[in-house]
N, C-alpha and C positions, 0 to 999 in steps of 0.2 A: 504493500500500500504506500509506503514511504517513497518508493521509486517514482510513483506518479506525480509526486510533488516537485520533481526536478525540473519540470518544464515551466513552473510558475515564475521563477526569477527572470526568465526570458520572455515568456508569452504575455504575462500580465502588463509589464511596462510597455511592450510594443503595442498591444491592443489599446492601452490607455493613451499612448501617444497618437495613434491613429484617430481615436475618438476626439481628442482635444483639437486636432487639426481640422476635423470635419465640422465641429459644432461652432456656434457663434462665440467669438472670444469674450469670455467673462473672467476677469482676473481671479475672483474668489473660487469659481468652479475649477479653473486650472490649478489653483493651489491645492484645493482639497483632493482632487483626483490624483494629482502628482504625488502628494504625500501618501495617500492610501496605496497607490501602485508601487511606490518605492519601498513601502513596508513589506511587500510580498517576499522580497529576498531575505529579510531578517526573520520573518515568520517561517519561511521554508528552512533556513539554516537552524533555527531553534528547534523545529520539529525533527530535523534529521540528526541533530547532535546526540541525543540519547542512544540511538541505535549505532551510530558510527563510533561512539566511545567504546562500545563492546567489540569493535573490530569488524562489523559488517560494512559492506560497501553497496548501498542501494544503486541500482542502475536503471536506465530507461532508454530503449531504442526508439528514437523519434522517427516517425514516418513508416515504420514497418519494413524497411529495406533489408535485404539478405545480409548475412555476415560478410564483412569486408567492405560493404557500402553503407551500412547503417550509421546513422548519426547517434553516437552513444554518449549519453550523459552519465556521469558517475560521481558519487559524493563520498569522500572519506572525512575524517575529523577535520583535516586541514581545510577542505572545501567548505564544510559547514561553518567553521569559525570565520572564514573570509566572507561568506554570505552575510553573516550577522553584522560584522563590523562595517562592511561597505554599505549596507542598507542604512545603518545609523548615520553614516557620513553623508549619504545622498539626502536624507531628510534634513540634516543640519544645513547642508548647502542650499537647499530650497528655502529654508527659513532665513538664511543670511541674504539670499537674493530678494526675498520679500522686504527685508529691512532696508537694503540699499536701493531698491526700486529697479533692479536689473531684470526682474521678471515681467516688466510691463509689455515687453514684446510678446506677441501671441505665440510665437514659436519657441520661446525659451523653455517652458515646461516640457513640451514634446521632445525637444532636443535632449534635455537632461534625462528623460525617461529612456530614450534610445541608447544614450550613453550607459545608463544603468543596466539595460538589457545586455549590452555588449560585455560589461564586466561580469554579469552573472553567467553568461555563456562561456566566457574564457575560464572562469573558475571551475565550471562543471564539466566541460568537454573532455572526453577521453580520446580525442583524435587530433593529430597535429594540424591537419589541414583546416579543420573546424576551429582550432585555436587561432589560426591566421584569420579566418573569416570573422570571428567574434572580436578580435583585436581591431579589425578594420571597422566593424559595426560600432565599436567603442570610439574610434578615432574620428570617423566621419562627422558626427555631431560636434565633436570638440573643436574642429576647424571653424564651424559656424559660430559656436559659442564664443570663441576667442575674438572674432572680428565683428560681433553683433553691434558693438558700440565702440567709440574711441576714434582717435585721430591718427596722424602719421606714424607716431611711435608704436602704436599698437599694431598697425598694419605691417610695419617693418619687423616687429617681434614675431607676429604670426607667420610671416614669410619664412623666418628661421625655423619656427616650430613645424610648419607643414613640410618644408623641404627635407629636414632631417628625418621626420617620421615616415615620409614617403620612401626615402632611401632605405630606412630600416625595414619597412614593410617589403620592399623589393628584395632585400637581402634575405629576409625571413622566408619568403616564398621560394626563392632559389634554393635555400638550404633544405626546405621540406621536399622540394622536387628532387634534389640530389639524394636525399635520404630514401625517398620512394624508389628512385632508380636503383639504388643499391640493395634495398631490403624487400621491395615489392609491397610495402604496407605503410600506413601512417597511423594505425591503431596503437595507442601507447602500450597496451597490454602485450601485443605481439612484438613490439619494439624493445621490450624490457631487456636490458643488458646487451643489446645488439651493438652499441656504439663503444664498447670497451676497447676495441681495436679495429684496424682496417679502414676501408673507405667510409663505413658508417660513422666512424669517429670523426673524420673530416667533415662529413655532412652535419653531424651534431654540433661540431664547433662553429659552423656557419650559422646554424639556428641560434646557438647561445650568443654569438656575436651580435646578431640582430636584436635579440632580446636585451642584451646589455646596453645597446644604444637607447632602446625605449625606456630602460630603467635608469638611465643617466649614470652609468657606471664609469668611473674614470679609467682611461683618459678620454672617454667618449661622452663626457657630461656637459660640454660647453654650451650646448643648445638650451639647457634648462634654465640656468641663471640669466640667459639672454632673452628668454621668452616669458617665463612665469611672472616676473615682476611687473610686466606690462599687460597681463591678462586682466579682464574685469575682476573686481575683488571677490565676488561670490564664486565666479568660475575658478579662480585660483584655489579657493577652498576645496572645490570638487577635484580639481586636477591633483592637488597635493596628496590626496588619499586614495585616488583611483588609478590614474594612468601609470605612473611609475611603479606603484605597488602591484598592479596587474602584471607588469613586466618582471618584477622580482618573484612573484608567485610562479610565473611560467618558468623562470630560470630554475627555481628549486624543484619544480615538478619534472622538468625535462632532464636536469642533471641526475636527479634521484632515479628516474626510470630508465633513461637511455644509457647512462654511464654507470648506473648502480653504485655511485660513490667510489669509482675506481681510484685507488690511492695515487697512481702516477699522474693524475691531472689536478690533484688537490692543491699543489704548490702554486699553480697558475692562479686559481681562484683566490688563494690566500694573498698572493702578491697584489692582485687587483683590488682585493678588499682593503688592504692597508693603504694602498695608494689612494683609493677613493676616500677613505676617512681623512687622510692628511690633506689632500688637495681641497676637499670640500671645506674643511674648517679654516684653512688658510685663506681661501677665497672669501669666506664669511667675514673674516677679520678686516678685510679691506673694503667692504661694501658700505655705502652711505645712505641706504634706504632700508626700511624695515623689511619689506618683501624681498629686497635683494639679499639681505643677510639670511633670511629664512630659506631662500631658494638654494643658496650655496650650502647651508647647513643640511638641507634635505639630501644633497649629494653625500655629505659626510656620513649621515646616519645610515644610508644604504650600505656603507662599508661594514657596519656592525652585523647586519643580517648576513652578509656574505662571509664574514668570519665564521659564524656558526655553520654555514653550509660547507665551507672549506674543511672544517674539522670533521664533519660528517660522522659524528657520534650521537648517541642518544641525548646526551647533555647539550651538545652543540646545536643540534637541530631543534630541540625543544626551546632552547634559549633564543634562537633565531626567530622561531614562530611567535613566541611570547613577545619578543621585541617588536616584530612587525605589527602585531595586532594592537598593542598599546600605542605604538608610534603613529599609526594611521590616525588615531583620535587626537593625540597630542599635537601633531603637526597641523592637522586641520583646525584645531583650536587656535593655534598661533596665527594661521592665515586668517581665521575669523577675527582675531584681535587686530590684525593689520587692516582688515576691511573696516572695522569700527574706528580705528585711528584715523583712517582717511576720511570717514564720515564726520568725525568730531573735529579734526584739524584741517581738513581740506588738502592734506598732503601726507605722503609717507616718508619724505626726506627727513633724516635725523636732524640736520642743522636747522630745520624749521619747526621742530617739535619741542615741547616742554610743558611741565606742570600737569600732565594727564592724571597722575596719581591723586591729586587733590580734586580735580574736576570730574574724574570718571573712576570712582572707587571700584565698581563692579568690573569694569574693563581692566583695571590694574590687578585685581585679584585673579581674573582669568589668565592674564598674561603671566603673572608670577607663577601660578600653578603649572602652566604649560612649559614655561621657560626652565624652571627648576627641574621639572621632570625630564625635559630634553637633555639637560646637563647631567642627569643622573644623581640628583641630590636626594638622600633618604628623607622621609619614608615613601617617596613617590614611585610610581610604576617604572619610570625610567631607570631609577637606581636598581630595582629588582632585575630588570632586563639586562642592564649593563654588567651587573655583578654576576649574573648567570653566564653571560658571554665570557667574561674574564676568567671565571672559575673553570668553565669548560676548556678554555685554552690552557690554563695552568695544569689542569689534570692531564692533558695530553702532552705536556712538556713544551708547549709553544709559548715560551715566555716573551718572545718579541711581540706576538700578537696581543698578549695581555697587557704589556707595557704600553704599546701604541694605543690600545683602547682606553687606558686610564689617562694617558697624556692628552688624547683628543677630547676626552670628556672634560678635562680641566680647561682646555682651550675653548670648548663650547660654553662653559660657564662664564668665561671672560666675554664671549660674544654676546650672550643674552644679558649679562650685567651692563654691558655697554649700551644696549638699547634701553634698559631700565633707567640707567643713570641720566641719559640724555632726554628720552621721550617722556618718561613718567616722573622722574625725581628732579630733573633739571628745571631751571627757570624758563618760563615761556619766552619765546623770541619777541623782541620789540617790534612794534608796528613799523614796517618800512615805508608804507604808503605816506604816512605823515611826514617822515623825514625827507622823502623825495619831493613832497609838495613844498616843504620849507625851502628846499634848495631852489626850486623854481621861483618861489617868491623872492628869494635873494638874488635872482637873476643868473643862477648857475645851471646850465643844461646838464642832464643826467647821462647822456650818451655821446657826448662830443658834438652834438648839434648846437646851433646858435639859438640864443634866447631872444625873445622879442621885448625884453625889459620887464620880465616878471609876471607875465600874464599866463604862464603855463602852456605856451604854445611854441613850437618851432616856427621858423620863418615861413615854412610851407603851410602853416595853418593847422597842423595836427596837434591835438591835445596830448600832453606827455606827463600829466601830474601823477607820477608813480606808476604809470602804465606804459606798455608798448602800444603801438597803434593797432595791434590786433585784439585789444581789449583785455590783455593779460598784464598782471603786475610784473614789475621788472625782475623779480626773483623767479618768474616762471609760473606762479600760481594765478588762477583766474581771480579777477577782482572780487567776485562774490564769495570767494573762499577766504578772504583776508580776516574776517571776523569768525573766531572759533564758535562752533555750535556744540550741542550735546549729542553724543552718539545715541541713536535710536535703540530702544529695547530689543526689537527683533534682530538687530545686528549683534548686540552684546550678549544676549541670553544664549544663543547657540554656541558661541565661543566659550562661555562659562560652562554650559552643559557638557561640552566635549572635554573640557579640562578637568572636571570633577572626577571622572573615572580614573584619572591618573592617581588621585589620592586613594580612591576605593581599591583599585587594583594594586596599589603599593602596600596598603595595610592588610588587605585580604586577598593576596595574590594566589593562594593555594588552589582554588578551583580552576582558574585559568591556566596555572602551571600544570595541573593534572591533565587538563585537556590538551595542552601543548605537548606533554609527554606522550599522550595517546597518538597525537598527530605525527610526532617524530617516529614512534614505533611503526606506524603505517608506512612511513617513507623508507625505513630501514628493512622492513619485511614486506615485500610487495606481493606476496603470494595471494592474499585476499583480493587485492586490487586487480591483479592480472587475471585471476579466475573470473572476477565479476565482469570485466570489460571484454573478455574474449569468448564467453560462452554464447 
């Protein structure tokens, strides 16, 4: 009976998206339908979790095709947990969009639902070609969401995002085709252990390379910090917990099944993991905007997950899974905080922020919880996750990985404290508009142009009182954003709601750790998964 539920995370959002496109656009209707449809993935994951914890792998052959052609969905503990956490994230992202007003476009909710369906399919599929299909189903609406609003900077950033992901998709399809040519199948169960050596190993390497690009693994990560800071705020919340995490999920699944954790490839993953951690945190130290810092740090945290995969032990895999589940919520919470900061202050530039802790106490609490968890400060979930990663590395005698993990965690603490000290604890920046106006009154032009004697005009008749002629303030902010406002509740509340689990999962981590142990056991012993998807 549970197998029949597997279609829900894909079918329900797709049907709801089609319904919303067909009906008259009503914002409240769109919001309600989108929230209900998004919850289908979480409900499915929660319903599947009890049976998968016992080692069962429910499956569903979609379409009734014969073996070898059937579209097979399968759920183990890892899949069920991912369905739960991604569903929560989509709901929170929709709530943030309602607060920022990004969902006023009639196609916003349908696009998010298609994105959600793609994530659900990618998590559940037991077929490499269908993995490619669902990744594309996930990416297609993300292109539209990225460019739905905004100006030249957003278009330029979306060009980077689209170009790199199309290249990665082409590489992924080529790798799958090569693997099919060598083995004659793309069913994960039939491919189990096939890539341990020979031509299949090369094909699997191409597949993993493509997935590494999509997951922003160093040194293939440059596209992420060049694009995510320019995405619409609520869209960035969704992207932070869905797109790259789907890539990481696929890497863990493909490496575990196709290569069966072959020891001779682990050093490559470990080297990439440590490089990702270091380059990501170094990039974050040099960024000057809140979302820029968070984007680089997103790259760094991916390295921790890869350390657990490289160890490929029960402890390492369980730590990696626990880390990823709590990290999806923490990072989305921080991007939600960034959205609220932009609503409250009109900018995300650190040198234009200050005093938010006094004016926005709930926002400050949400950011502090998420930031300290990200840095691995006890008793938050980030500490439990990072401690488990370091412990697993030390147990295996990989002291370098443990030392780098601790050092990067300390550097991450410096990164988030920098945001706190400037944006939340620092003094608010002085009004520049008045100073520019005073300069004009004194007869001094602001940009090298000639003054007409203090009337606030250049000699060509254009007003320049603290503004450029395009209606923007001289520091780059729109004129209407010069006076800070209060962040709206629908923006702050989702960020706080996503941050609170970091405290709950830190103090009461045992249930999720137990589920992560079960998921790791399923990746180490594939017999149940193979039998389920090949029968």
